[in-house]
C-alpha positions as a LaTeX table, in Angstrom:
\begin{tabular}{lrrr}
\hline
Residue & $x$ (\AA) & $y$ (\AA) & $z$ (\AA) \\
\hline
Met1 & 226.23 & 5.64 & 192.70 \\
Lys2 & 229.43 & 5.38 & 194.69 \\
Thr3 & 231.50 & 4.97 & 191.51 \\
Leu4 & 229.81 & 7.96 & 189.88 \\
Gly5 & 230.50 & 10.03 & 192.99 \\
Ile6 & 234.19 & 9.15 & 192.94 \\
Ile7 & 234.43 & 9.98 & 189.23 \\
Leu8 & 232.74 & 13.35 & 189.78 \\
Val9 & 235.04 & 14.24 & 192.67 \\
Ile10 & 238.13 & 13.42 & 190.59 \\
Ala11 & 236.76 & 15.29 & 187.57 \\
Gly12 & 235.91 & 18.33 & 189.72 \\
Ile13 & 239.40 & 18.48 & 191.19 \\
Ala14 & 240.89 & 18.14 & 187.69 \\
Met15 & 238.66 & 20.97 & 186.44 \\
Ile16 & 239.91 & 23.22 & 189.23 \\
Val17 & 243.57 & 22.44 & 188.54 \\
Ile18 & 243.33 & 22.39 & 184.72 \\
Arg19 & 241.28 & 25.41 & 183.70 \\
Gly20 & 240.94 & 24.46 & 180.04 \\
Phe21 & 242.82 & 23.27 & 176.99 \\
Ser22 & 243.83 & 24.50 & 173.56 \\
Val23 & 242.57 & 22.97 & 170.32 \\
Gln24 & 244.28 & 23.55 & 166.99 \\
Thr25 & 241.97 & 23.98 & 164.00 \\
Glu26 & 242.76 & 24.47 & 160.33 \\
Lys27 & 240.84 & 27.08 & 158.37 \\
Lys28 & 240.83 & 27.38 & 154.57 \\
Val29 & 241.75 & 30.95 & 153.59 \\
Val30 & 242.16 & 30.72 & 149.79 \\
Asp31 & 241.21 & 27.98 & 147.33 \\
Leu32 & 242.34 & 28.71 & 143.76 \\
Gly33 & 242.03 & 25.38 & 141.97 \\
Pro34 & 245.18 & 23.36 & 142.72 \\
Val35 & 246.49 & 26.07 & 145.10 \\
Glu36 & 245.17 & 26.16 & 148.65 \\
Val37 & 246.16 & 28.40 & 151.53 \\
Asn38 & 245.26 & 27.16 & 155.00 \\
Lys39 & 245.64 & 28.86 & 158.34 \\
Lys40 & 246.12 & 27.05 & 161.65 \\
Glu41 & 244.39 & 28.64 & 164.63 \\
Asn42 & 244.55 & 27.80 & 168.31 \\
Lys43 & 241.24 & 28.02 & 170.13 \\
Trp44 & 240.98 & 27.98 & 173.91 \\
Val45 & 238.26 & 25.81 & 175.45 \\
Gly46 & 237.85 & 26.73 & 179.09 \\
Trp47 & 235.43 & 26.64 & 181.98 \\
Pro48 & 235.02 & 28.73 & 185.10 \\
Thr49 & 236.79 & 27.57 & 188.25 \\
Tyr50 & 233.54 & 27.36 & 190.22 \\
Ala51 & 232.25 & 24.72 & 187.78 \\
Gly52 & 234.92 & 22.32 & 189.02 \\
Gly53 & 233.89 & 23.05 & 192.59 \\
Val54 & 230.24 & 22.36 & 191.81 \\
Val55 & 231.10 & 19.05 & 190.14 \\
Ala56 & 233.25 & 18.01 & 193.10 \\
Ile57 & 230.51 & 18.94 & 195.61 \\
Val58 & 227.92 & 16.94 & 193.66 \\
Gly59 & 230.31 & 13.97 & 193.76 \\
Val60 & 230.72 & 14.30 & 197.53 \\
Val61 & 226.94 & 14.49 & 197.99 \\
Leu62 & 226.53 & 11.30 & 195.94 \\
Leu63 & 229.21 & 9.56 & 198.02 \\
Ile64 & 227.58 & 10.60 & 201.30 \\
Gly65 & 224.14 & 9.60 & 200.01 \\
Ser66 & 225.31 & 6.18 & 198.91 \\
Asn67 & 226.97 & 5.54 & 202.31 \\
Lys68 & 223.75 & 6.40 & 204.19 \\
Lys69 & 221.71 & 3.97 & 202.08 \\
Asn70 & 224.13 & 1.12 & 202.82 \\
Ala71 & 224.24 & 1.77 & 206.57 \\
\hline
\end{tabular}
């Protein structure tokens, strides 16, 4: 549980700092036999800032809980 807590804390902090990322997709516009026309689009994949905070808090709770069990 301690390892999972550390991973969640790091992931939560990363989610707060990096608010999302862009993904490039290719969409077929026209297909006329041997001739194809494709369009590249950038799509933004993001998450709210509070989601990173929630993930980090859950990680801290797991870390505190695992320390109490070992004590």
